[in-house]
A tleap script that builds the chain and sets N, CA, C and O, in Angstrom:
source leaprc.protein.ff14SB
mol = sequence {
  NMET LYS ILE ASN GLN ASN ARG PHE GLN MET
  GLN LEU ASP ARG SER ALA ILE THR LEU SER
  VAL ILE CYS ALA VAL GLN CYS MET LEU LEU
  PRO ILE THR ALA ILE MET LEU PRO THR PHE
  SER LEU LEU PRO PHE SER GLU GLU VAL PHE
  HIE SER ALA LEU LEU PHE PHE VAL ILE PRO
  ILE SER ALA PHE ALA MET LEU MET GLY CYS
  LYS LYS HIE LYS SER TYR ASP VAL VAL GLY
  TYR GLY LEU ILE GLY LEU SER LEU LEU ILE
  VAL SER ALA VAL TRP GLY HIE ASP LEU PHE
  GLY GLU ALA GLY GLU ILE VAL SER THR PHE
  PHE GLY SER SER ILE LEU ALA PHE GLY HIE
  ILE GLN ASN GLN ARG LYS CYS LYS ASP SER
  CYS CHIE
}
set mol.1.N position { -4.332 49.584 41.972 }
set mol.1.CA position { -5.656 49.933 41.488 }
set mol.1.C position { -5.933 49.251 40.149 }
set mol.1.O position { -7.009 48.696 39.931 }
set mol.2.N position { -4.937 49.305 39.253 }
set mol.2.CA position { -5.081 48.703 37.927 }
set mol.2.C position { -5.214 47.178 38.034 }
set mol.2.O position { -5.979 46.564 37.290 }
set mol.3.N position { -4.465 46.573 38.963 }
set mol.3.CA position { -4.532 45.117 39.152 }
set mol.3.C position { -5.911 44.715 39.651 }
set mol.3.O position { -6.462 43.715 39.190 }
set mol.4.N position { -6.480 45.472 40.583 }
set mol.4.CA position { -7.820 45.169 41.080 }
set mol.4.C position { -8.862 45.313 39.983 }
set mol.4.O position { -9.812 44.532 39.922 }
set mol.5.N position { -8.694 46.306 39.115 }
set mol.5.CA position { -9.621 46.508 38.007 }
set mol.5.C position { -9.527 45.353 37.018 }
set mol.5.O position { -10.550 44.885 36.519 }
set mol.6.N position { -8.312 44.887 36.727 }
set mol.6.CA position { -8.120 43.739 35.840 }
set mol.6.C position { -8.746 42.487 36.442 }
set mol.6.O position { -9.437 41.740 35.748 }
set mol.7.N position { -8.513 42.262 37.701 }
set mol.7.CA position { -9.054 41.089 38.387 }
set mol.7.C position { -10.585 41.133 38.394 }
set mol.7.O position { -11.238 40.111 38.188 }
set mol.8.N position { -11.150 42.313 38.630 }
set mol.8.CA position { -12.602 42.478 38.640 }
set mol.8.C position { -13.203 42.181 37.274 }
set mol.8.O position { -14.225 41.504 37.169 }
set mol.9.N position { -12.558 42.695 36.225 }
set mol.9.CA position { -13.047 42.469 34.870 }
set mol.9.C position { -12.969 40.993 34.514 }
set mol.9.O position { -13.894 40.463 33.898 }
set mol.10.N position { -11.893 40.321 34.885 }
set mol.10.CA position { -11.756 38.881 34.621 }
set mol.10.C position { -12.825 38.096 35.380 }
set mol.10.O position { -13.384 37.133 34.856 }
set mol.11.N position { -13.103 38.506 36.597 }
set mol.11.CA position { -14.137 37.833 37.394 }
set mol.11.C position { -15.514 38.034 36.767 }
set mol.11.O position { -16.337 37.119 36.772 }
set mol.12.N position { -15.766 39.215 36.232 }
set mol.12.CA position { -17.039 39.451 35.539 }
set mol.12.C position { -17.168 38.550 34.317 }
set mol.12.O position { -18.234 37.983 34.073 }
set mol.13.N position { -16.087 38.414 33.546 }
set mol.13.CA position { -16.107 37.517 32.388 }
set mol.13.C position { -16.389 36.078 32.824 }
set mol.13.O position { -17.205 35.388 32.213 }
set mol.14.N position { -15.711 35.633 33.882 }
set mol.14.CA position { -15.949 34.269 34.382 }
set mol.14.C position { -17.392 34.090 34.841 }
set mol.14.O position { -18.005 33.054 34.583 }
set mol.15.N position { -17.926 35.084 35.512 }
set mol.15.CA position { -19.317 35.011 35.969 }
set mol.15.C position { -20.279 34.920 34.792 }
set mol.15.O position { -21.226 34.135 34.825 }
set mol.16.N position { -20.044 35.712 33.759 }
set mol.16.CA position { -20.906 35.692 32.576 }
set mol.16.C position { -20.802 34.353 31.846 }
set mol.16.O position { -21.806 33.836 31.357 }
set mol.17.N position { -19.599 33.792 31.771 }
set mol.17.CA position { -19.431 32.475 31.150 }
set mol.17.C position { -20.185 31.431 31.950 }
set mol.17.O position { -20.879 30.592 31.374 }
set mol.18.N position { -20.061 31.468 33.266 }
set mol.18.CA position { -20.754 30.506 34.130 }
set mol.18.C position { -22.263 30.607 33.958 }
set mol.18.O position { -22.938 29.584 33.838 }
set mol.19.N position { -22.800 31.817 33.942 }
set mol.19.CA position { -24.243 31.993 33.765 }
set mol.19.C position { -24.699 31.501 32.386 }
set mol.19.O position { -25.776 30.919 32.259 }
set mol.20.N position { -23.883 31.735 31.362 }
set mol.20.CA position { -24.223 31.247 30.018 }
set mol.20.C position { -24.257 29.727 29.981 }
set mol.20.O position { -25.143 29.131 29.369 }
set mol.21.N position { -23.290 29.109 30.635 }
set mol.21.CA position { -23.253 27.639 30.679 }
set mol.21.C position { -24.448 27.099 31.456 }
set mol.21.O position { -25.060 26.116 31.041 }
set mol.22.N position { -24.785 27.728 32.573 }
set mol.22.CA position { -25.950 27.292 33.355 }
set mol.22.C position { -27.207 27.373 32.493 }
set mol.22.O position { -28.027 26.455 32.501 }
set mol.23.N position { -27.357 28.445 31.767 }
set mol.23.CA position { -28.521 28.628 30.904 }
set mol.23.C position { -28.581 27.535 29.836 }
set mol.23.O position { -29.636 26.945 29.605 }
set mol.24.N position { -27.454 27.270 29.192 }
set mol.24.CA position { -27.419 26.251 28.139 }
set mol.24.C position { -27.685 24.859 28.701 }
set mol.24.O position { -28.448 24.090 28.117 }
set mol.25.N position { -27.069 24.537 29.815 }
set mol.25.CA position { -27.248 23.209 30.419 }
set mol.25.C position { -28.691 23.023 30.875 }
set mol.25.O position { -29.294 21.975 30.642 }
set mol.26.N position { -29.233 24.035 31.519 }
set mol.26.CA position { -30.619 23.942 31.983 }
set mol.26.C position { -31.566 23.741 30.812 }
set mol.26.O position { -32.497 22.940 30.881 }
set mol.27.N position { -31.319 24.471 29.748 }
set mol.27.CA position { -32.197 24.395 28.583 }
set mol.27.C position { -32.070 23.047 27.871 }
set mol.27.O position { -33.059 22.518 27.364 }
set mol.28.N position { -30.859 22.493 27.834 }
set mol.28.CA position { -30.638 21.215 27.151 }
set mol.28.C position { -31.134 20.029 27.985 }
set mol.28.O position { -31.709 19.085 27.443 }
set mol.29.N position { -30.914 20.081 29.284 }
set mol.29.CA position { -31.240 18.933 30.128 }
set mol.29.C position { -32.689 18.889 30.601 }
set mol.29.O position { -33.195 17.822 30.947 }
set mol.30.N position { -33.350 20.021 30.619 }
set mol.30.CA position { -34.717 20.062 31.127 }
set mol.30.C position { -35.662 19.116 30.400 }
set mol.30.O position { -36.377 18.368 31.067 }
set mol.31.N position { -35.708 19.105 29.070 }
set mol.31.CA position { -36.637 18.189 28.404 }
set mol.31.C position { -36.333 16.710 28.697 }
set mol.31.O position { -37.247 15.907 28.888 }
set mol.32.N position { -35.067 16.372 28.730 }
set mol.32.CA position { -34.675 14.982 29.016 }
set mol.32.C position { -35.058 14.616 30.446 }
set mol.32.O position { -35.607 13.542 30.692 }
set mol.33.N position { -34.771 15.502 31.377 }
set mol.33.CA position { -35.083 15.245 32.778 }
set mol.33.C position { -36.586 15.193 33.009 }
set mol.33.O position { -37.060 14.382 33.804 }
set mol.34.N position { -37.331 16.036 32.335 }
set mol.34.CA position { -38.788 16.056 32.506 }
set mol.34.C position { -39.411 14.746 32.026 }
set mol.34.O position { -40.404 14.278 32.582 }
set mol.35.N position { -38.818 14.169 30.994 }
set mol.35.CA position { -39.327 12.879 30.503 }
set mol.35.C position { -38.977 11.771 31.476 }
set mol.35.O position { -39.809 10.915 31.775 }
set mol.36.N position { -37.747 11.783 31.970 }
set mol.36.CA position { -37.286 10.716 32.852 }
set mol.36.C position { -37.823 10.862 34.274 }
set mol.36.O position { -38.126 9.866 34.930 }
set mol.37.N position { -37.938 12.075 34.737 }
set mol.37.CA position { -38.426 12.350 36.092 }
set mol.37.C position { -39.508 13.419 36.018 }
set mol.37.O position { -39.208 14.602 36.180 }
set mol.38.N position { -40.749 13.037 35.778 }
set mol.38.CA position { -41.823 14.018 35.584 }
set mol.38.C position { -41.988 15.013 36.735 }
set mol.38.O position { -42.406 16.148 36.506 }
set mol.39.N position { -41.672 14.614 37.949 }
set mol.39.CA position { -41.819 15.554 39.060 }
set mol.39.C position { -40.795 16.683 38.993 }
set mol.39.O position { -40.984 17.718 39.630 }
set mol.40.N position { -39.717 16.505 38.236 }
set mol.40.CA position { -38.717 17.555 38.071 }
set mol.40.C position { -39.328 18.791 37.412 }
set mol.40.O position { -38.893 19.915 37.659 }
set mol.41.N position { -40.334 18.573 36.575 }
set mol.41.CA position { -40.955 19.705 35.882 }
set mol.41.C position { -41.697 20.631 36.844 }
set mol.41.O position { -42.073 21.740 36.463 }
set mol.42.N position { -41.911 20.198 38.071 }
set mol.42.CA position { -42.567 21.045 39.068 }
set mol.42.C position { -41.595 22.010 39.743 }
set mol.42.O position { -42.018 22.964 40.396 }
set mol.43.N position { -40.307 21.764 39.588 }
set mol.43.CA position { -39.312 22.629 40.211 }
set mol.43.C position { -39.205 23.953 39.464 }
set mol.43.O position { -39.551 24.026 38.285 }
set mol.44.N position { -38.735 24.989 40.127 }
set mol.44.CA position { -38.670 26.313 39.491 }
set mol.44.C position { -37.697 26.400 38.321 }
set mol.44.O position { -37.754 27.367 37.562 }
set mol.45.N position { -36.805 25.422 38.146 }
set mol.45.CA position { -35.877 25.455 37.019 }
set mol.45.C position { -36.596 25.337 35.689 }
set mol.45.O position { -36.063 25.748 34.657 }
set mol.46.N position { -37.789 24.787 35.699 }
set mol.46.CA position { -38.491 24.552 34.445 }
set mol.46.C position { -39.329 25.750 34.003 }
set mol.46.O position { -39.867 25.758 32.896 }
set mol.47.N position { -39.438 26.749 34.853 }
set mol.47.CA position { -40.289 27.883 34.533 }
set mol.47.C position { -39.549 28.928 33.696 }
set mol.47.O position { -38.323 29.034 33.747 }
set mol.48.N position { -40.313 29.685 32.936 }
set mol.48.CA position { -39.733 30.772 32.149 }
set mol.48.C position { -39.140 31.843 33.053 }
set mol.48.O position { -38.275 32.613 32.634 }
set mol.49.N position { -39.607 31.887 34.291 }
set mol.49.CA position { -39.082 32.857 35.249 }
set mol.49.C position { -37.585 32.624 35.465 }
set mol.49.O position { -36.824 33.569 35.673 }
set mol.50.N position { -37.175 31.355 35.412 }
set mol.50.CA position { -35.771 31.023 35.590 }
set mol.50.C position { -34.927 31.655 34.475 }
set mol.50.O position { -33.869 32.223 34.744 }
set mol.51.N position { -35.395 31.555 33.224 }
set mol.51.CA position { -34.675 32.173 32.110 }
set mol.51.C position { -34.644 33.685 32.266 }
set mol.51.O position { -33.616 34.316 32.022 }
set mol.52.N position { -35.740 34.253 32.662 }
set mol.52.CA position { -35.796 35.706 32.856 }
set mol.52.C position { -34.842 36.148 33.956 }
set mol.52.O position { -34.166 37.169 33.831 }
set mol.53.N position { -34.793 35.373 35.032 }
set mol.53.CA position { -33.886 35.704 36.134 }
set mol.53.C position { -32.429 35.609 35.683 }
set mol.53.O position { -31.609 36.457 36.035 }
set mol.54.N position { -32.113 34.580 34.907 }
set mol.54.CA position { -30.748 34.464 34.388 }
set mol.54.C position { -30.404 35.646 33.490 }
set mol.54.O position { -29.315 36.210 33.588 }
set mol.55.N position { -31.332 36.017 32.621 }
set mol.55.CA position { -31.092 37.165 31.737 }
set mol.55.C position { -30.905 38.451 32.531 }
set mol.55.O position { -30.116 39.318 32.156 }
set mol.56.N position { -31.638 38.561 33.628 }
set mol.56.CA position { -31.539 39.732 34.490 }
set mol.56.C position { -30.103 39.917 34.985 }
set mol.56.O position { -29.649 41.046 35.173 }
set mol.57.N position { -29.393 38.809 35.194 }
set mol.57.CA position { -28.000 38.873 35.625 }
set mol.57.C position { -27.022 38.868 34.445 }
set mol.57.O position { -26.014 39.574 34.464 }
set mol.58.N position { -27.326 38.074 33.430 }
set mol.58.CA position { -26.408 37.913 32.296 }
set mol.58.C position { -26.227 39.225 31.532 }
set mol.58.O position { -25.099 39.585 31.196 }
set mol.59.N position { -27.293 39.931 31.258 }
set mol.59.CA position { -27.198 41.141 30.424 }
set mol.59.C position { -26.275 42.191 31.045 }
set mol.59.O position { -25.332 42.618 30.379 }
set mol.60.N position { -26.499 42.624 32.281 }
set mol.60.CA position { -25.600 43.669 32.801 }
set mol.60.C position { -24.178 43.184 33.043 }
set mol.60.O position { -23.226 43.926 32.800 }
set mol.61.N position { -24.016 41.941 33.522 }
set mol.61.CA position { -22.668 41.430 33.776 }
set mol.61.C position { -21.895 41.330 32.468 }
set mol.61.O position { -20.739 41.746 32.393 }
set mol.62.N position { -22.529 40.780 31.441 }
set mol.62.CA position { -21.863 40.638 30.144 }
set mol.62.C position { -21.511 41.989 29.547 }
set mol.62.O position { -20.387 42.204 29.093 }
set mol.63.N position { -22.464 42.885 29.548 }
set mol.63.CA position { -22.223 44.206 28.958 }
set mol.63.C position { -21.095 44.925 29.685 }
set mol.63.O position { -20.213 45.498 29.045 }
set mol.64.N position { -21.112 44.903 30.989 }
set mol.64.CA position { -20.100 45.597 31.769 }
set mol.64.C position { -18.724 44.976 31.555 }
set mol.64.O position { -17.743 45.695 31.369 }
set mol.65.N position { -18.642 43.643 31.580 }
set mol.65.CA position { -17.358 42.962 31.388 }
set mol.65.C position { -16.792 43.233 30.005 }
set mol.65.O position { -15.599 43.502 29.862 }
set mol.66.N position { -17.634 43.165 28.993 }
set mol.66.CA position { -17.148 43.382 27.633 }
set mol.66.C position { -16.710 44.828 27.418 }
set mol.66.O position { -15.694 45.080 26.770 }
set mol.67.N position { -17.458 45.760 27.948 }
set mol.67.CA position { -17.089 47.168 27.783 }
set mol.67.C position { -15.808 47.503 28.537 }
set mol.67.O position { -14.980 48.270 28.044 }
set mol.68.N position { -15.639 46.934 29.729 }
set mol.68.CA position { -14.400 47.145 30.482 }
set mol.68.C position { -13.215 46.565 29.715 }
set mol.68.O position { -12.152 47.181 29.637 }
set mol.69.N position { -13.409 45.375 29.152 }
set mol.69.CA position { -12.337 44.737 28.391 }
set mol.69.C position { -11.995 45.520 27.139 }
set mol.69.O position { -10.821 45.720 26.824 }
set mol.70.N position { -13.016 45.964 26.426 }
set mol.70.CA position { -12.784 46.721 25.182 }
set mol.70.C position { -12.096 48.045 25.461 }
set mol.70.O position { -11.294 48.518 24.656 }
set mol.71.N position { -12.405 48.631 26.586 }
set mol.71.CA position { -11.750 49.875 26.972 }
set mol.71.C position { -10.252 49.635 27.153 }
set mol.71.O position { -9.432 50.516 26.891 }
set mol.72.N position { -9.911 48.430 27.605 }
set mol.72.CA position { -8.526 48.086 27.858 }
set mol.72.C position { -7.795 47.664 26.584 }
set mol.72.O position { -6.701 48.157 26.307 }
set mol.73.N position { -8.394 46.751 25.802 }
set mol.73.CA position { -7.670 46.176 24.663 }
set mol.73.C position { -8.050 46.790 23.315 }
set mol.73.O position { -7.413 46.492 22.305 }
set mol.74.N position { -9.059 47.626 23.285 }
set mol.74.CA position { -9.473 48.360 22.075 }
set mol.74.C position { -9.826 47.453 20.887 }
set mol.74.O position { -9.710 47.874 19.736 }
set mol.75.N position { -10.246 46.237 21.152 }
set mol.75.CA position { -10.644 45.305 20.102 }
set mol.75.C position { -12.152 45.082 20.233 }
set mol.75.O position { -12.610 44.316 21.081 }
set mol.76.N position { -12.906 45.761 19.383 }
set mol.76.CA position { -14.349 45.806 19.554 }
set mol.76.C position { -15.106 44.662 18.893 }
set mol.76.O position { -16.336 44.640 18.937 }
set mol.77.N position { -14.405 43.710 18.280 }
set mol.77.CA position { -15.092 42.547 17.730 }
set mol.77.C position { -15.714 41.708 18.841 }
set mol.77.O position { -16.685 40.985 18.616 }
set mol.78.N position { -15.147 41.810 20.038 }
set mol.78.CA position { -15.673 41.094 21.197 }
set mol.78.C position { -17.105 41.546 21.490 }
set mol.78.O position { -17.956 40.735 21.858 }
set mol.79.N position { -17.362 42.833 21.325 }
set mol.79.CA position { -18.704 43.362 21.558 }
set mol.79.C position { -19.686 42.754 20.558 }
set mol.79.O position { -20.846 42.521 20.897 }
set mol.80.N position { -19.234 42.498 19.338 }
set mol.80.CA position { -20.088 41.849 18.334 }
set mol.80.C position { -20.543 40.480 18.792 }
set mol.80.O position { -21.719 40.134 18.676 }
set mol.81.N position { -19.596 39.690 19.320 }
set mol.81.CA position { -19.968 38.377 19.861 }
set mol.81.C position { -20.972 38.533 21.004 }
set mol.81.O position { -21.950 37.792 21.100 }
set mol.82.N position { -20.708 39.503 21.854 }
set mol.82.CA position { -21.612 39.733 22.979 }
set mol.82.C position { -23.008 40.129 22.534 }
set mol.82.O position { -24.000 39.629 23.063 }
set mol.83.N position { -23.084 41.026 21.561 }
set mol.83.CA position { -24.394 41.467 21.073 }
set mol.83.C position { -25.163 40.332 20.386 }
set mol.83.O position { -26.369 40.183 20.584 }
set mol.84.N position { -24.460 39.542 19.585 }
set mol.84.CA position { -25.121 38.421 18.915 }
set mol.84.C position { -25.597 37.399 19.941 }
set mol.84.O position { -26.736 36.937 19.881 }
set mol.85.N position { -24.724 37.045 20.885 }
set mol.85.CA position { -25.090 36.068 21.910 }
set mol.85.C position { -26.245 36.540 22.780 }
set mol.85.O position { -27.196 35.795 23.019 }
set mol.86.N position { -26.159 37.776 23.252 }
set mol.86.CA position { -27.238 38.317 24.088 }
set mol.86.C position { -28.545 38.435 23.306 }
set mol.86.O position { -29.618 38.155 23.840 }
set mol.87.N position { -28.453 38.847 22.047 }
set mol.87.CA position { -29.668 38.965 21.229 }
set mol.87.C position { -30.351 37.618 21.059 }
set mol.87.O position { -31.572 37.512 21.181 }
set mol.88.N position { -29.558 36.590 20.777 }
set mol.88.CA position { -30.143 35.243 20.647 }
set mol.88.C position { -30.777 34.782 21.956 }
set mol.88.O position { -31.854 34.186 21.954 }
set mol.89.N position { -30.107 35.060 23.069 }
set mol.89.CA position { -30.674 34.666 24.360 }
set mol.89.C position { -31.976 35.403 24.659 }
set mol.89.O position { -32.932 34.806 25.154 }
set mol.90.N position { -32.012 36.685 24.361 }
set mol.90.CA position { -33.222 37.467 24.629 }
set mol.90.C position { -34.363 37.008 23.727 }
set mol.90.O position { -35.483 36.803 24.197 }
set mol.91.N position { -34.085 36.845 22.435 }
set mol.91.CA position { -35.123 36.380 21.506 }
set mol.91.C position { -35.625 34.999 21.919 }
set mol.91.O position { -36.826 34.732 21.882 }
set mol.92.N position { -34.702 34.125 22.313 }
set mol.92.CA position { -35.090 32.777 22.733 }
set mol.92.C position { -35.957 32.798 23.988 }
set mol.92.O position { -36.948 32.075 24.085 }
set mol.93.N position { -35.569 33.637 24.947 }
set mol.93.CA position { -36.315 33.685 26.202 }
set mol.93.C position { -37.688 34.321 26.034 }
set mol.93.O position { -38.655 33.884 26.658 }
set mol.94.N position { -37.780 35.345 25.197 }
set mol.94.CA position { -39.032 36.088 25.074 }
set mol.94.C position { -39.965 35.478 24.024 }
set mol.94.O position { -41.149 35.268 24.285 }
set mol.95.N position { -39.424 35.198 22.842 }
set mol.95.CA position { -40.276 34.739 21.737 }
set mol.95.C position { -39.885 33.365 21.195 }
set mol.95.O position { -40.497 32.881 20.243 }
set mol.96.N position { -38.886 32.740 21.784 }
set mol.96.CA position { -38.328 31.507 21.234 }
set mol.96.C position { -39.322 30.398 21.001 }
set mol.96.O position { -39.316 29.771 19.942 }
set mol.97.N position { -40.175 30.145 21.969 }
set mol.97.CA position { -41.139 29.048 21.828 }
set mol.97.C position { -42.123 29.323 20.703 }
set mol.97.O position { -42.470 28.424 19.938 }
set mol.98.N position { -42.567 30.564 20.606 }
set mol.98.CA position { -43.520 30.929 19.549 }
set mol.98.C position { -42.873 30.948 18.167 }
set mol.98.O position { -43.485 30.519 17.188 }
set mol.99.N position { -41.644 31.440 18.087 }
set mol.99.CA position { -40.965 31.558 16.796 }
set mol.99.C position { -40.376 30.242 16.291 }
set mol.99.O position { -40.499 29.908 15.113 }
set mol.100.N position { -39.739 29.503 17.191 }
set mol.100.CA position { -38.955 28.352 16.782 }
set mol.100.C position { -39.516 27.010 17.249 }
set mol.100.O position { -39.040 25.962 16.812 }
set mol.101.N position { -40.513 27.023 18.123 }
set mol.101.CA position { -40.976 25.781 18.733 }
set mol.101.C position { -40.041 25.403 19.873 }
set mol.101.O position { -39.040 26.078 20.113 }
set mol.102.N position { -40.365 24.340 20.563 }
set mol.102.CA position { -39.584 23.955 21.740 }
set mol.102.C position { -38.152 23.570 21.377 }
set mol.102.O position { -37.205 24.016 22.026 }
set mol.103.N position { -37.992 22.752 20.350 }
set mol.103.CA position { -36.648 22.321 19.952 }
set mol.103.C position { -35.829 23.504 19.435 }
set mol.103.O position { -34.642 23.610 19.744 }
set mol.104.N position { -36.433 24.376 18.667 }
set mol.104.CA position { -35.736 25.548 18.145 }
set mol.104.C position { -35.334 26.512 19.243 }
set mol.104.O position { -34.276 27.138 19.180 }
set mol.105.N position { -36.185 26.626 20.249 }
set mol.105.CA position { -35.863 27.486 21.390 }
set mol.105.C position { -34.627 26.961 22.107 }
set mol.105.O position { -33.752 27.735 22.496 }
set mol.106.N position { -34.556 25.660 22.278 }
set mol.106.CA position { -33.399 25.045 22.941 }
set mol.106.C position { -32.130 25.288 22.118 }
set mol.106.O position { -31.088 25.659 22.658 }
set mol.107.N position { -32.236 25.073 20.810 }
set mol.107.CA position { -31.073 25.254 19.932 }
set mol.107.C position { -30.620 26.713 19.928 }
set mol.107.O position { -29.425 26.987 20.032 }
set mol.108.N position { -31.553 27.644 19.809 }
set mol.108.CA position { -31.166 29.057 19.764 }
set mol.108.C position { -30.590 29.515 21.106 }
set mol.108.O position { -29.672 30.335 21.135 }
set mol.109.N position { -31.115 28.997 22.207 }
set mol.109.CA position { -30.563 29.326 23.524 }
set mol.109.C position { -29.145 28.784 23.652 }
set mol.109.O position { -28.251 29.460 24.159 }
set mol.110.N position { -28.955 27.561 23.186 }
set mol.110.CA position { -27.628 26.951 23.244 }
set mol.110.C position { -26.620 27.748 22.410 }
set mol.110.O position { -25.507 28.010 22.866 }
set mol.111.N position { -27.010 28.134 21.187 }
set mol.111.CA position { -26.104 28.910 20.341 }
set mol.111.C position { -25.838 30.290 20.933 }
set mol.111.O position { -24.702 30.764 20.915 }
set mol.112.N position { -26.867 30.930 21.452 }
set mol.112.CA position { -26.679 32.238 22.082 }
set mol.112.C position { -25.722 32.165 23.259 }
set mol.112.O position { -24.833 33.005 23.396 }
set mol.113.N position { -25.904 31.163 24.105 }
set mol.113.CA position { -25.015 30.977 25.256 }
set mol.113.C position { -23.596 30.685 24.813 }
set mol.113.O position { -22.641 31.200 25.394 }
set mol.114.N position { -23.454 29.861 23.786 }
set mol.114.CA position { -22.117 29.506 23.287 }
set mol.114.C position { -21.392 30.708 22.695 }
set mol.114.O position { -20.208 30.917 22.960 }
set mol.115.N position { -22.096 31.486 21.904 }
set mol.115.CA position { -21.488 32.676 21.290 }
set mol.115.C position { -21.098 33.687 22.368 }
set mol.115.O position { -20.030 34.295 22.303 }
set mol.116.N position { -21.967 33.856 23.349 }
set mol.116.CA position { -21.674 34.785 24.434 }
set mol.116.C position { -20.465 34.316 25.238 }
set mol.116.O position { -19.582 35.113 25.554 }
set mol.117.N position { -20.421 33.037 25.568 }
set mol.117.CA position { -19.277 32.499 26.310 }
set mol.117.C position { -17.993 32.651 25.494 }
set mol.117.O position { -16.954 33.014 26.044 }
set mol.118.N position { -18.053 32.376 24.184 }
set mol.118.CA position { -16.894 32.545 23.319 }
set mol.118.C position { -16.414 34.000 23.337 }
set mol.118.O position { -15.212 34.258 23.400 }
set mol.119.N position { -17.339 34.935 23.282 }
set mol.119.CA position { -16.979 36.350 23.345 }
set mol.119.C position { -16.271 36.705 24.638 }
set mol.119.O position { -15.313 37.479 24.634 }
set mol.120.N position { -16.737 36.144 25.745 }
set mol.120.CA position { -16.094 36.427 27.032 }
set mol.120.C position { -14.714 35.787 27.118 }
set mol.120.O position { -13.796 36.365 27.700 }
set mol.121.N position { -14.565 34.608 26.547 }
set mol.121.CA position { -13.247 33.966 26.531 }
set mol.121.C position { -12.283 34.806 25.698 }
set mol.121.O position { -11.135 35.006 26.094 }
set mol.122.N position { -12.739 35.298 24.551 }
set mol.122.CA position { -11.906 36.169 23.715 }
set mol.122.C position { -11.574 37.462 24.464 }
set mol.122.O position { -10.452 37.961 24.378 }
set mol.123.N position { -12.531 37.989 25.181 }
set mol.123.CA position { -12.322 39.206 25.961 }
set mol.123.C position { -11.227 38.982 27.000 }
set mol.123.O position { -10.343 39.823 27.168 }
set mol.124.N position { -11.286 37.854 27.691 }
set mol.124.CA position { -10.268 37.540 28.695 }
set mol.124.C position { -8.891 37.414 28.049 }
set mol.124.O position { -7.913 37.956 28.564 }
set mol.125.N position { -8.810 36.706 26.930 }
set mol.125.CA position { -7.517 36.521 26.252 }
set mol.125.C position { -6.934 37.853 25.802 }
set mol.125.O position { -5.744 38.113 25.985 }
set mol.126.N position { -7.763 38.680 25.224 }
set mol.126.CA position { -7.274 39.970 24.733 }
set mol.126.C position { -6.861 40.879 25.883 }
set mol.126.O position { -5.914 41.656 25.760 }
set mol.127.N position { -7.576 40.779 27.003 }
set mol.127.CA position { -7.195 41.579 28.173 }
set mol.127.C position { -5.854 41.110 28.722 }
set mol.127.O position { -5.007 41.927 29.085 }
set mol.128.N position { -5.660 39.790 28.781 }
set mol.128.CA position { -4.377 39.267 29.267 }
set mol.128.C position { -3.245 39.678 28.327 }
set mol.128.O position { -2.163 40.049 28.782 }
set mol.129.N position { -3.493 39.613 27.023 }
set mol.129.CA position { -2.450 39.987 26.046 }
set mol.129.C position { -2.108 41.475 26.122 }
set mol.129.O position { -0.951 41.859 25.951 }
set mol.130.N position { -3.113 42.309 26.377 }
set mol.130.CA position { -2.858 43.748 26.417 }
set mol.130.C position { -2.169 44.178 27.699 }
set mol.130.O position { -1.605 45.270 27.771 }
set mol.131.N position { -2.213 43.331 28.702 }
set mol.131.CA position { -1.578 43.673 29.985 }
set mol.131.C position { -0.084 43.362 29.975 }
set mol.131.O position { 0.669 43.899 30.788 }
set mol.132.N position { 0.346 42.496 29.057 }
set mol.132.CA position { 1.762 42.076 29.044 }
set mol.132.C position { 2.503 42.673 27.899 }
set mol.132.O position { 3.698 42.425 27.741 }
savepdb mol mol.pdb
quit
């Protein structure tokens, strides 16, 4: 039972890291691709709905994975990384263009995704260390 719970928590961390990377890559490559291939901007990847959909998955997966990990390793600094990363992603997705402009939105999304991914990597390491 404990092994399945550990495996599930690690899989949640991996899923959250993957979603964070997808968000960062999409945000970084979209402007370049739109310039080089204007028809690409017609695809659903360029819409704000895509960011909202990613957040819809990232927020619960990240929160659940981090809380499960913290319950195991009792190191709550990981939650700080998660909160900072998620906050940056939410602010970027909701108000980023208005607050920071297009370039600032991309930068804040990239930093939010990076901080969140770093938090999940730390969560995985601490979980592995606490199991041995």
